[in-house]
C-alpha positions as CSV (number, residue, x, y, z in Angstrom):
1,M,-0.4,-0.1,0.1
2,V,1.1,3.3,-0.7
3,A,0.2,6.7,1.2
4,I,-0.9,9.1,-1.6
5,T,-1.6,12.1,1.0
6,D,-2.3,11.8,4.6
7,V,-5.9,10.5,3.8
8,V,-5.5,8.5,0.3
9,S,-3.7,5.5,-0.1
10,L,-2.9,3.1,-3.4
11,E,-2.8,-0.4,-3.0
12,N,-2.6,-3.1,-6.3
13,H,-4.7,-6.4,-6.6
14,G,-3.4,-7.9,-9.1
15,E,-4.1,-6.0,-12.1
16,I,-6.7,-4.3,-10.4
17,A,-5.6,-0.6,-8.8
18,V,-7.9,0.3,-5.3
19,I,-7.4,4.1,-4.5
20,T,-9.0,4.2,-0.7
21,V,-10.0,7.5,0.7
22,D,-10.1,7.6,4.8
23,N,-11.4,11.0,5.8
24,P,-13.3,10.6,8.4
25,P,-16.0,11.1,9.5
26,V,-17.7,11.9,5.9
27,N,-14.7,11.4,3.4
28,A,-15.5,14.9,2.4
29,L,-14.1,16.4,0.0
30,G,-11.2,18.6,1.5
31,V,-7.9,19.5,-0.7
32,K,-6.1,16.2,0.4
33,V,-8.6,14.1,-1.1
34,R,-8.3,15.9,-4.3
35,K,-5.1,15.6,-4.8
36,G,-5.3,12.0,-3.4
37,L,-7.6,11.2,-6.2
38,A,-5.7,13.0,-8.7
39,D,-2.9,11.7,-7.7
40,G,-3.8,8.0,-7.2
41,I,-5.3,7.8,-10.4
42,T,-2.3,8.9,-12.2
43,A,-0.3,6.9,-10.9
44,A,-2.6,3.7,-11.4
45,I,-2.5,5.1,-15.0
46,K,0.9,4.9,-15.5
47,D,1.5,1.5,-13.9
48,D,1.4,-0.8,-17.0
49,S,0.4,-3.7,-14.3
50,V,-2.4,-2.2,-13.8
51,K,-5.5,-2.5,-16.1
52,G,-8.5,-1.4,-13.9
53,I,-9.1,1.1,-11.1
54,V,-11.2,1.2,-7.9
55,I,-12.2,4.2,-5.4
56,L,-13.2,2.9,-2.2
57,C,-13.8,4.7,0.8
58,K,-13.1,3.2,4.5
59,G,-15.4,4.6,7.5
60,R,-19.7,4.7,7.4
61,T,-20.1,6.5,3.7
62,F,-18.5,6.9,0.2
63,I,-17.7,10.8,-0.3
64,A,-20.6,12.0,1.5
65,G,-19.9,15.7,-0.4
66,A,-18.0,18.6,-0.9
67,D,-15.9,19.9,2.6
68,I,-18.1,23.3,3.1
69,T,-15.3,25.0,5.6
70,E,-13.8,26.0,2.5
71,F,-16.3,27.4,1.2
72,G,-15.5,31.2,1.0
73,K,-12.0,30.8,1.6
74,P,-9.5,31.2,-1.3
75,A,-9.5,27.8,-3.6
76,K,-6.9,25.4,-3.5
77,E,-5.6,23.1,-6.3
78,P,-6.7,20.9,-7.6
79,G,-9.9,22.0,-8.0
80,L,-12.8,19.2,-8.4
81,N,-13.1,19.2,-12.4
82,I,-10.0,19.0,-12.8
83,V,-9.8,15.9,-10.5
84,L,-13.2,15.1,-12.5
85,D,-11.4,15.2,-16.0
86,T,-8.4,13.4,-14.6
87,I,-10.6,10.1,-13.8
88,E,-12.9,10.5,-16.9
89,N,-9.7,10.9,-19.3
90,S,-7.9,7.9,-17.5
91,T,-7.7,5.4,-20.2
92,K,-8.1,2.7,-17.9
93,P,-11.8,1.8,-16.6
94,V,-12.2,4.1,-13.4
95,I,-15.3,2.1,-11.1
96,P,-16.7,4.0,-7.4
97,A,-17.5,1.3,-4.6
98,I,-20.4,2.8,-3.3
99,H,-21.6,2.4,0.3
100,G,-23.4,4.7,2.9
101,T,-24.0,7.7,0.8
102,A,-22.7,9.6,-2.6
103,L,-23.6,12.9,-1.9
104,G,-23.0,16.3,-3.7
105,G,-19.3,16.4,-4.6
106,G,-19.2,12.4,-3.9
107,L,-22.0,11.8,-6.2
108,E,-19.9,13.9,-9.1
109,V,-16.9,12.1,-8.0
110,S,-18.8,8.9,-9.2
111,M,-20.3,10.3,-12.5
112,A,-16.8,11.0,-13.5
113,C,-15.9,7.3,-13.3
114,H,-16.9,5.0,-16.6
115,F,-18.9,2.6,-14.3
116,R,-20.4,2.4,-10.7
117,V,-21.2,-0.2,-8.3
118,A,-22.9,-0.2,-4.7
119,V,-24.3,-1.9,-1.7
120,A,-27.9,-2.1,-1.8
121,S,-28.3,0.3,1.1
122,A,-26.7,3.3,-0.7
123,K,-28.3,6.6,-1.3
124,F,-27.2,9.3,-4.2
125,G,-27.9,12.8,-4.3
126,Q,-27.3,16.3,-4.9
127,P,-28.5,17.7,-2.0
128,E,-26.5,21.2,-2.7
129,V,-29.7,23.3,-2.8
130,K,-30.8,22.9,0.9
131,I,-27.4,25.2,1.5
132,G,-28.3,27.5,-1.2
133,L,-26.1,26.1,-4.2
134,I,-26.4,24.0,-6.6
135,P,-23.6,21.3,-8.0
136,G,-20.2,23.3,-8.9
137,A,-18.5,20.5,-11.0
138,A,-20.7,19.4,-14.3
139,G,-23.3,17.5,-11.5
140,T,-26.0,19.8,-13.5
141,Q,-24.3,18.3,-16.8
142,R,-23.6,14.9,-15.9
143,L,-26.9,13.6,-14.1
144,P,-29.0,14.8,-17.1
145,R,-27.2,12.5,-19.3
146,I,-27.5,9.4,-17.5
147,V,-31.0,9.7,-15.8
148,G,-32.4,11.8,-18.3
149,P,-33.5,15.8,-17.3
150,E,-37.0,15.3,-16.0
151,K,-35.5,12.9,-13.1
152,A,-32.3,15.1,-12.9
153,L,-34.7,18.3,-12.0
154,K,-36.1,16.3,-9.1
155,M,-32.9,15.3,-7.8
156,I,-31.4,18.5,-8.0
157,A,-33.8,21.6,-7.8
158,I,-35.5,19.6,-4.7
159,G,-32.2,17.9,-3.2
160,D,-34.0,14.6,-2.1
161,P,-31.8,11.5,-2.5
162,I,-32.5,8.0,-4.0
163,D,-31.8,4.5,-3.3
164,A,-29.2,2.0,-4.9
165,K,-32.5,-0.1,-6.6
166,E,-34.0,3.3,-8.1
167,S,-30.5,4.2,-9.1
168,L,-29.9,0.8,-10.5
169,A,-33.4,1.0,-12.7
170,D,-32.2,4.8,-13.7
171,G,-28.6,3.5,-15.1
172,L,-27.0,5.8,-12.4
173,I,-25.2,2.5,-11.1
174,D,-24.1,-0.6,-13.2
175,E,-24.5,-3.1,-10.4
176,I,-25.6,-3.6,-7.0
177,I,-22.6,-5.8,-5.0
178,E,-24.1,-8.4,-2.4
179,G,-21.3,-9.2,0.2
180,D,-18.2,-7.6,0.6
181,L,-17.9,-4.7,-1.3
182,E,-14.2,-3.9,-2.2
183,A,-14.1,-8.1,-3.4
184,G,-17.3,-7.3,-5.4
185,A,-16.2,-4.0,-7.2
186,I,-12.5,-5.7,-8.2
187,E,-14.5,-8.5,-9.3
188,F,-16.8,-6.3,-11.6
189,A,-14.1,-4.6,-13.0
190,K,-12.2,-7.7,-14.2
191,K,-15.5,-8.6,-15.7
192,V,-15.2,-4.9,-17.3
193,L,-11.9,-5.8,-18.1
194,A,-12.7,-9.4,-19.9
195,E,-15.7,-8.3,-21.5
196,G,-13.7,-5.5,-23.7
197,R,-16.6,-3.0,-22.2
198,P,-15.8,0.2,-24.1
199,L,-15.5,3.0,-21.5
200,K,-18.5,5.1,-20.7
201,K,-17.6,9.0,-20.8
202,V,-20.9,10.7,-19.3
203,S,-20.0,13.9,-21.0
204,E,-20.6,12.6,-24.3
205,M,-23.6,10.8,-23.0
206,N,-25.7,12.8,-25.4
207,E,-28.9,10.5,-25.9
208,K,-31.6,11.7,-23.1
209,V,-30.5,15.1,-23.1
210,E,-31.0,15.6,-27.1
211,A,-34.7,13.7,-26.7
212,A,-35.6,16.8,-24.5
213,T,-34.2,19.1,-27.2
214,G,-37.0,21.9,-27.7
215,N,-39.2,20.5,-25.3
216,A,-39.4,23.6,-22.9
217,E,-42.6,22.1,-21.7
218,I,-40.5,19.8,-19.4
219,F,-38.9,22.8,-17.2
220,D,-42.1,24.7,-17.4
221,N,-44.1,22.4,-15.8
222,F,-41.1,21.5,-13.0
223,R,-41.0,24.9,-12.5
224,K,-45.1,25.3,-11.4
225,S,-44.6,22.4,-9.7
226,I,-41.7,23.4,-7.0
227,A,-42.8,27.2,-7.0
228,R,-45.1,26.7,-3.4
229,K,-42.4,24.8,-1.7
230,T,-39.4,26.7,-3.2
231,R,-40.9,30.5,-2.9
232,G,-38.6,33.3,-1.9
233,F,-35.5,31.0,-2.5
234,E,-32.7,31.4,-5.3
235,A,-31.0,28.0,-5.9
236,P,-33.9,25.8,-7.4
237,E,-34.7,28.1,-10.0
238,A,-30.6,28.2,-10.6
239,C,-30.5,24.5,-10.6
240,V,-33.7,24.5,-13.3
241,K,-31.8,26.6,-15.5
242,A,-28.3,24.8,-15.3
243,V,-30.4,21.7,-16.1
244,E,-31.7,23.0,-18.8
245,A,-28.3,24.2,-20.2
246,S,-27.6,20.4,-20.1
247,V,-30.4,20.4,-22.7
248,N,-29.5,23.5,-24.8
249,M,-26.0,23.6,-24.9
250,S,-22.6,21.8,-25.4
251,F,-21.0,19.7,-22.3
252,A,-18.2,22.4,-22.3
253,D,-20.5,25.4,-22.8
254,G,-22.8,23.8,-19.9
255,V,-20.2,23.2,-17.1
256,K,-19.3,27.3,-17.8
257,Y,-22.8,28.2,-17.1
258,E,-23.0,26.2,-14.4
259,R,-20.0,27.7,-12.5
260,K,-21.7,31.1,-13.5
261,L,-24.3,30.4,-11.2
262,F,-22.7,28.4,-8.6
263,E,-20.5,31.8,-8.0
264,E,-23.5,34.1,-7.7
265,L,-25.2,32.1,-5.4
266,M,-22.0,31.3,-3.4
267,A,-21.1,35.3,-3.4
268,G,-24.8,36.1,-2.2
269,T,-26.5,36.2,1.0
270,Q,-29.1,33.0,0.4
271,S,-26.6,30.6,0.6
272,A,-24.8,31.8,3.6
273,A,-27.3,32.1,5.5
274,Q,-28.3,28.2,4.4
275,R,-24.8,27.3,5.2
276,Y,-24.7,29.3,8.5
277,A,-27.9,27.2,9.4
278,F,-26.3,24.2,8.6
279,F,-23.2,24.8,11.3
280,A,-25.4,26.5,14.0
281,E,-27.6,23.3,13.9
282,R,-24.5,21.0,14.8
283,Q,-23.5,23.8,17.0
284,A,-26.4,23.6,19.2
285,N,-25.6,20.3,20.7
286,K,-22.5,21.7,21.8
287,I,-23.0,22.9,25.7
288,P,-19.7,24.7,27.0
289,D,-20.0,23.2,30.3
290,I,-21.5,19.7,29.5
291,P,-18.2,17.5,28.6
292,K,-18.9,14.9,26.3
293,D,-17.7,12.4,28.8
294,T,-20.9,13.5,30.9
295,P,-21.9,10.1,32.1
296,Q,-25.6,9.4,30.7
297,F,-28.6,7.7,31.7
298,E,-29.9,4.8,29.6
299,I,-33.4,5.4,28.1
300,N,-35.3,2.3,27.0
301,K,-38.9,3.0,28.6
302,A,-41.2,6.8,28.2
303,A,-44.1,7.7,30.1
304,V,-46.4,10.7,28.6
305,L,-49.1,12.1,30.7
306,G,-51.7,13.5,29.0
307,A,-53.3,12.1,25.6
308,G,-53.9,14.8,23.4
309,T,-53.0,16.5,20.7
310,M,-49.4,17.8,22.2
311,G,-49.4,14.7,24.4
312,G,-50.0,11.7,21.7
313,G,-47.8,13.8,19.4
314,I,-45.1,13.1,21.8
315,A,-45.6,9.5,22.7
316,M,-45.2,9.3,18.6
317,N,-41.6,10.4,18.3
318,F,-40.7,7.8,21.3
319,I,-42.7,5.1,19.3
320,N,-41.1,6.0,15.9
321,A,-37.5,5.4,18.2
322,G,-38.3,2.3,19.0
323,I,-39.0,3.1,22.8
324,P,-42.3,2.2,24.4
325,V,-44.6,4.3,26.1
326,T,-47.1,4.5,28.7
327,L,-49.4,6.8,28.2
328,L,-51.9,8.3,30.9
329,E,-55.2,10.1,30.6
330,V,-58.0,10.9,33.6
331,T,-60.8,8.8,31.8
332,Q,-61.2,5.8,29.6
333,E,-62.9,7.8,26.8
334,A,-59.9,10.5,26.6
335,L,-57.2,7.6,26.3
336,D,-59.7,5.6,23.6
337,R,-59.6,9.2,21.7
338,G,-55.9,10.3,22.1
339,I,-54.6,6.6,21.1
340,G,-57.2,6.4,18.2
341,I,-55.8,9.6,17.1
342,I,-52.0,7.8,17.0
343,R,-53.5,5.1,15.2
344,K,-55.2,7.4,12.5
345,N,-52.2,9.1,12.2
346,Y,-50.2,6.1,11.2
347,E,-52.7,4.9,9.1
348,I,-52.7,7.7,7.0
349,S,-49.0,7.5,6.7
350,A,-49.3,3.9,5.9
351,A,-51.9,4.7,3.3
352,R,-49.3,6.6,2.2
353,G,-46.8,4.3,1.9
354,R,-44.1,5.1,4.1
355,F,-44.8,2.1,6.0
356,T,-46.7,-1.2,6.2
357,Q,-50.1,-1.6,8.1
358,E,-47.9,-4.6,9.8
359,Q,-45.5,-1.6,11.1
360,V,-48.7,0.2,11.9
361,E,-49.5,-2.5,14.3
362,E,-46.0,-2.9,15.6
363,R,-46.1,0.6,16.7
364,M,-49.4,0.5,17.8
365,S,-48.0,-2.2,20.4
366,M,-45.4,-0.1,21.8
367,I,-48.2,2.1,23.8
368,T,-49.4,1.1,27.0
369,G,-52.5,3.3,28.1
370,T,-53.0,3.8,31.7
371,L,-55.7,5.9,33.7
372,S,-53.4,5.5,36.7
373,M,-50.1,6.9,37.6
374,D,-48.7,4.1,39.4
375,D,-47.8,2.5,36.2
376,F,-45.0,5.0,35.3
377,S,-43.0,4.0,38.2
378,E,-40.7,1.8,35.8
379,A,-40.3,4.8,33.4
380,D,-36.6,5.9,32.5
381,I,-38.4,9.5,31.1
382,V,-41.6,10.8,32.4
383,I,-42.8,13.8,30.2
384,E,-46.0,16.0,31.2
385,A,-48.2,17.6,29.0
386,V,-51.3,19.0,30.2
387,F,-52.9,22.5,30.2
388,E,-50.7,25.4,30.5
389,N,-51.7,25.8,34.6
390,M,-49.1,25.8,37.4
391,D,-50.8,24.7,39.8
392,L,-51.8,21.6,38.2
393,K,-48.4,20.8,37.0
394,K,-46.8,21.5,40.4
395,E,-49.4,18.8,41.9
396,I,-48.6,16.2,39.2
397,F,-45.1,16.5,39.8
398,S,-45.0,16.3,43.5
399,K,-46.8,12.8,42.9
400,L,-44.3,12.1,40.2
401,D,-41.9,12.3,42.7
402,N,-43.0,10.0,45.1
403,I,-44.1,7.2,42.5
404,C,-40.9,7.5,39.7
405,K,-37.7,5.9,40.2
406,K,-34.9,7.5,41.7
407,D,-33.3,8.0,38.5
408,A,-35.8,8.8,35.9
409,I,-36.1,12.1,34.2
410,L,-39.1,14.1,34.9
411,A,-40.0,16.6,32.3
412,S,-42.6,19.5,31.8
413,N,-43.9,20.0,28.0
414,T,-44.5,23.8,29.1
415,S,-44.2,26.4,26.7
416,F,-44.0,29.6,29.1
417,L,-43.8,28.1,32.8
418,N,-40.8,28.8,35.4
419,I,-39.0,25.3,35.3
420,N,-37.8,26.0,38.8
421,E,-40.6,26.4,40.6
422,I,-42.1,23.2,39.0
423,A,-38.8,21.3,40.3
424,D,-39.0,22.6,43.5
425,Q,-42.1,20.3,44.0
426,T,-40.0,17.2,43.8
427,T,-37.2,16.4,46.5
428,R,-35.2,16.1,43.2
429,P,-34.7,18.9,41.0
430,E,-31.4,18.0,39.7
431,S,-33.8,15.3,37.8
432,V,-36.2,18.0,36.4
433,L,-35.8,20.1,33.2
434,G,-38.7,21.9,30.6
435,L,-38.9,19.8,27.0
436,H,-40.7,22.1,24.8
437,F,-41.9,20.3,21.8
438,F,-43.5,22.2,19.1
439,S,-46.9,21.6,17.9
440,P,-47.6,19.1,15.8
441,A,-44.9,17.3,18.1
442,N,-44.9,14.2,15.8
443,V,-43.8,16.6,13.0
444,M,-42.1,19.4,14.2
445,R,-38.6,19.1,14.8
446,L,-37.5,21.6,17.4
447,L,-37.2,20.6,20.9
448,E,-36.5,23.9,23.4
449,M,-34.8,22.1,26.3
450,V,-34.9,24.5,29.4
451,R,-32.2,24.0,32.0
452,G,-33.3,24.7,35.5
453,D,-31.0,26.0,38.3
454,K,-30.4,22.5,39.6
455,T,-30.8,20.5,36.3
456,S,-28.1,18.1,36.2
457,K,-25.3,18.0,33.4
458,S,-26.0,14.1,33.1
459,V,-30.1,14.9,32.7
460,I,-28.7,17.5,30.2
461,A,-26.3,15.5,28.5
462,T,-28.7,12.1,28.5
463,S,-31.7,14.9,27.1
464,M,-29.6,15.9,24.1
465,S,-29.0,12.3,23.1
466,L,-32.5,11.5,23.3
467,A,-33.6,14.8,21.2
468,K,-30.9,12.9,18.6
469,R,-32.6,9.4,18.9
470,I,-36.2,10.8,18.4
471,N,-35.3,13.0,15.6
472,K,-35.2,16.3,17.2
473,I,-33.3,19.5,17.0
474,A,-32.8,20.7,20.6
475,V,-31.7,23.6,21.7
476,L,-30.8,24.3,25.5
477,V,-32.2,27.1,26.9
478,G,-32.3,28.8,30.7
479,V,-35.2,29.8,32.8
480,C,-37.4,33.1,32.2
481,H,-41.0,33.6,30.7
482,G,-41.8,31.9,27.7
483,F,-38.1,30.9,27.3
484,V,-36.7,32.0,24.1
485,G,-39.2,31.4,20.9
486,N,-41.8,32.3,22.7
487,R,-40.6,35.5,24.9
488,M,-39.3,37.0,21.6
489,F,-42.8,35.9,19.5
490,S,-44.6,37.5,22.1
491,Q,-43.2,40.8,21.0
492,R,-44.0,40.5,17.5
493,T,-47.4,39.4,18.6
494,R,-47.8,42.6,20.2
495,E,-46.6,45.1,17.8
496,T,-48.6,43.1,15.1
497,D,-51.9,44.2,17.6
498,S,-50.8,47.5,17.5
499,L,-50.5,48.0,13.9
500,A,-53.8,46.8,13.2
501,L,-55.1,49.6,15.6
502,E,-53.0,52.1,14.2
503,G,-54.2,51.7,10.6
504,A,-52.6,48.4,9.0
505,M,-55.1,46.5,8.9
506,P,-54.5,42.3,9.0
507,P,-54.4,41.3,5.2
508,Q,-52.1,43.9,4.8
509,V,-49.4,43.1,8.1
510,D,-50.3,39.3,7.1
511,K,-48.8,39.9,3.4
512,V,-45.8,41.7,4.4
513,L,-44.6,39.2,6.6
514,Y,-45.8,36.5,4.1
515,D,-43.5,38.2,1.5
516,F,-40.7,38.8,3.9
517,G,-40.4,34.9,3.6
518,F,-43.0,33.4,6.6
519,P,-45.0,30.5,5.8
520,M,-48.1,32.8,7.0
521,G,-48.8,36.2,8.5
522,P,-49.9,36.4,11.8
523,F,-53.4,36.9,11.8
524,V,-54.1,33.7,9.4
525,L,-51.5,31.8,11.8
526,R,-53.7,32.5,14.9
527,D,-56.9,31.8,13.0
528,L,-55.1,28.2,12.1
529,I,-53.6,27.7,15.7
530,G,-57.0,29.1,17.3
531,L,-58.0,32.0,19.0
532,D,-59.2,30.8,22.1
533,I,-55.9,29.0,23.5
534,G,-55.4,30.8,26.9
535,W,-58.8,32.3,26.5
536,S,-61.5,31.3,29.0
537,K,-65.5,32.8,28.3
538,E,-66.1,33.5,32.4
539,T,-62.7,35.5,32.8
540,S,-63.2,37.5,29.4
541,T,-63.2,41.0,29.1
542,G,-63.4,42.4,25.7
543,S,-60.1,44.3,26.2
544,T,-58.8,43.2,23.4
545,I,-59.5,42.3,19.5
546,R,-59.1,38.8,19.9
547,E,-61.0,38.4,23.1
548,I,-64.0,40.3,21.7
549,L,-64.0,37.6,18.2
550,C,-63.6,34.8,21.1
551,E,-66.9,36.3,22.5
552,K,-68.6,36.4,19.1
553,D,-67.8,32.8,18.5
554,R,-64.8,34.0,15.8
555,R,-62.2,31.5,17.4
556,G,-60.3,30.5,14.4
557,Q,-60.6,28.5,11.2
558,K,-62.3,25.2,13.2
559,T,-65.5,27.9,14.0
560,G,-65.4,29.1,10.2
561,A,-64.5,32.7,10.9
562,G,-61.5,34.1,12.8
563,Y,-60.0,37.5,11.8
564,Y,-60.8,36.1,8.3
565,T,-63.8,33.9,7.3
566,Y,-63.6,30.3,5.9
567,K,-65.4,28.3,3.5
568,K,-65.9,24.9,4.4
569,G,-63.1,22.4,3.9
570,S,-61.1,25.2,3.0
571,R,-58.5,26.9,4.6
572,E,-58.0,30.5,2.6
573,P,-58.7,33.2,4.4
574,I,-61.3,36.2,3.2
575,W,-61.3,39.2,4.7
576,D,-64.3,40.3,6.0
577,S,-65.3,43.6,6.7
578,E,-67.2,42.9,9.7
579,V,-63.4,42.4,11.4
580,E,-62.4,45.6,9.7
581,K,-65.3,47.7,10.9
582,L,-64.6,46.3,14.4
583,I,-61.4,47.1,14.4
584,I,-61.9,50.5,13.4
585,E,-64.5,51.1,16.3
586,F,-62.4,49.5,19.0
587,S,-59.5,51.8,17.6
588,E,-61.7,55.1,18.3
589,K,-63.1,53.8,21.5
590,K,-59.2,53.7,22.4
591,N,-58.5,57.3,21.6
592,I,-56.1,56.1,18.1
593,N,-55.4,58.0,15.3
594,R,-55.7,55.5,13.1
595,R,-53.0,56.6,9.5
596,E,-51.6,54.9,6.4
597,I,-48.9,52.6,7.5
598,S,-46.0,51.6,4.6
599,D,-44.7,48.2,4.6
600,E,-41.5,49.4,5.4
601,E,-42.6,50.2,8.9
602,I,-44.5,46.7,9.7
603,I,-41.2,45.0,9.0
604,E,-39.3,47.3,11.7
605,R,-41.9,47.1,13.9
606,S,-42.5,43.1,13.5
607,I,-39.0,41.9,13.1
608,Y,-37.1,44.6,15.1
609,P,-38.4,43.6,18.6
610,I,-37.7,40.0,18.1
611,V,-34.0,41.0,17.7
612,N,-34.1,43.4,20.5
613,E,-35.3,40.7,22.5
614,G,-32.9,38.0,21.3
615,A,-30.0,40.5,22.3
616,K,-31.6,40.8,26.1
617,I,-31.7,37.2,25.8
618,L,-28.4,36.6,24.9
619,E,-27.2,39.3,27.8
620,E,-29.0,37.5,30.4
621,G,-27.5,34.0,29.4
622,I,-30.4,32.2,28.3
623,A,-29.2,31.2,25.2
624,T,-25.5,30.4,24.9
625,R,-25.0,31.8,21.4
626,A,-26.9,33.9,18.8
627,S,-26.8,31.1,16.7
628,D,-29.0,28.6,18.8
629,I,-31.5,31.6,18.9
630,D,-31.7,31.0,15.3
631,V,-32.1,27.8,15.1
632,I,-34.9,28.1,17.4
633,W,-36.9,30.4,14.9
634,L,-35.8,28.6,12.0
635,N,-37.0,25.2,13.1
636,G,-40.0,26.4,15.2
637,Y,-41.4,29.7,14.1
638,G,-41.2,29.8,10.7
639,W,-38.2,31.9,9.6
640,P,-37.2,31.5,6.3
641,I,-33.7,29.6,6.1
642,Y,-32.5,31.8,3.2
643,L,-32.3,34.8,5.9
644,G,-30.4,32.9,8.4
645,G,-32.7,33.8,11.7
646,P,-33.1,37.0,13.1
647,M,-29.7,37.3,15.0
648,F,-28.0,36.1,11.1
649,W,-30.7,39.0,9.7
650,A,-29.9,41.3,11.9
651,D,-25.8,41.3,11.4
652,L,-26.7,41.4,7.6
653,I,-28.6,44.5,8.2
654,G,-26.6,46.0,10.0
655,L,-26.7,46.9,14.5
656,D,-26.4,50.3,13.7
657,K,-29.3,50.7,11.7
658,I,-31.7,48.6,13.6
659,L,-30.2,50.9,17.0
660,E,-31.3,53.9,15.5
661,T,-34.7,53.0,14.6
662,L,-35.4,51.1,17.8
663,K,-34.3,54.7,19.3
664,K,-36.8,56.4,16.9
665,F,-39.5,53.8,17.9
666,N,-39.1,54.4,22.0
667,N,-39.0,58.2,21.4
668,Q,-42.5,57.7,19.7
669,F,-44.0,54.5,21.8
670,G,-42.2,54.4,25.0
671,D,-40.3,52.2,26.8
672,E,-41.3,48.5,25.3
673,W,-38.9,50.0,22.3
674,K,-35.8,50.7,24.5
675,P,-33.0,49.1,22.8
676,A,-31.1,46.2,24.8
677,P,-27.7,47.1,26.6
678,L,-25.7,44.6,24.5
679,L,-27.3,46.2,21.3
680,E,-26.0,49.3,22.3
681,K,-22.6,47.8,22.8
682,L,-21.8,46.1,20.0
683,V,-22.9,48.6,17.9
684,K,-20.6,51.1,19.5
685,E,-17.5,48.3,19.8
686,G,-18.4,48.0,16.1
687,K,-19.3,44.2,16.4
688,Q,-22.1,41.8,15.6
689,F,-23.7,38.9,17.2
690,K,-21.8,36.6,15.7
691,D,-18.7,38.2,17.5
692,F,-20.6,37.9,21.2
């Protein structure tokens, strides 16, 4: 075996040279891998004893993509395109042996080879669009030549991978290897040589792209099909244009056009934001005072208290991860209803082909329903998911303290309440924390993990690992009213309510924030959630528009009317002159002078308070990093990923501009607009949130 670089080696197996990449954790295409591949191919070509070449990777995957830590830095040679040209122009057959994933640059490497083999579990994809880019090493030109433009559009502009079986059918791979991959790849290479197969250069395979020449409908129809999902994003359209170029240009010209599009995206703010989000999510797992070797508890059994919408959704997360759940309700009727909804959710998924009916039954068998809290005695973790009432939660945790085993984790799904107060009802506050799931809990990936004053490091470490296990993105936060997400969100709610009373009707506010990038405007969102959440008929005083609407039984989509009206079976909001009249009358009653409000002011008053509150949260130590706040807003509140999160966006806009506007509104509207001291400090020092 010869070491080509620190991470690439070359070894001859008779007439077959095997180039091995060993660059953990995912064999990313850093400069040492690129140089190793280029030099290894060159060395194998020069060796007269070598007749064929296999590219193999150590570890859990084939090349899983580019080394994105190199993005934005001066390019180091050899560039990937040079490596791919070296591979494709080899006079000896080059065959990648693929396991794990061949993604992005990894798939581009494999497509530059003459043949491709893989294990049955391998995945193949071009996910660059998910970080605001397009494939940048001829991926948009080679893939359509192999699988056809229609399939390439889906793989490149949507970015979801395909499996080995589908890849074999599409011609992306030539054979699925059973048994040992290296041995199978070497045997395949020998077969290619024995049969005298001509080398297939993908760059010269024009049949499938030529068949689509002049058929603009392929691209027009695809654009329409993804328009809603890709609203606001730049990269998907660039992907379509690049694949279109594969049909209408020569390979060489298409590669040049792809490079132009790639570099434009790389220099733009959207890709920077999406790459930032990628790293921010991973950074959130790193908690400064929790060492990697912190002891953890085993979690093999879970219990959920409350089988309503939230409790049922939480239970499904554990079941999906193979962790059995004991589910408690106060009445048999409520328990049956909750378990019935879980079954219905699984059966809908099965009907859509996500898994079989047998798997539905397997999941349902992991639920044990109960009416007695005593059945929680063997649970490793208990999650309380009842109504947001402090007295009720205190009573529950006092009982859990007496029932649950000594090392059980006791968690509350509270979205606002003080975890320390709840923990103080037990003799083991070190075992108590908040696990704030977002609704629907079986779909939303964010998990706001709330550390109490006495929560142990082992409980935190265990819960962070558990979050990964149940496929959640966990962010650790401290105790305050509303924690991070809801505390900041309440600032937006306050201002959008005020804007409506001052002159910007809900349709205008909703449109501005929808155009900003949110999936829906704040008033449409409230109708969707239900205006009566947290509202009580007995205590309602008609002191807000929301209360008045609830008193009129306009409680949102579920009653067919809220801020908007809704036709039966439709979620399309229809503005109602009755609500407009109600808002105007309420403004007059409060002596508020209505005026025309610009879209710019709506953005400033809806978004700047979020940023300002985020600065306060950072200064108070409720969040560890600005990026943690952004992860929460990206995954829990619909902040557009191409704007990176409120703190990233604020750095982009300029903290000095935001501070100046906050001061203006402070003079105009009062102390609720007082700038956070941290914001003033950062501006004074010429720093940004990313520097904190």
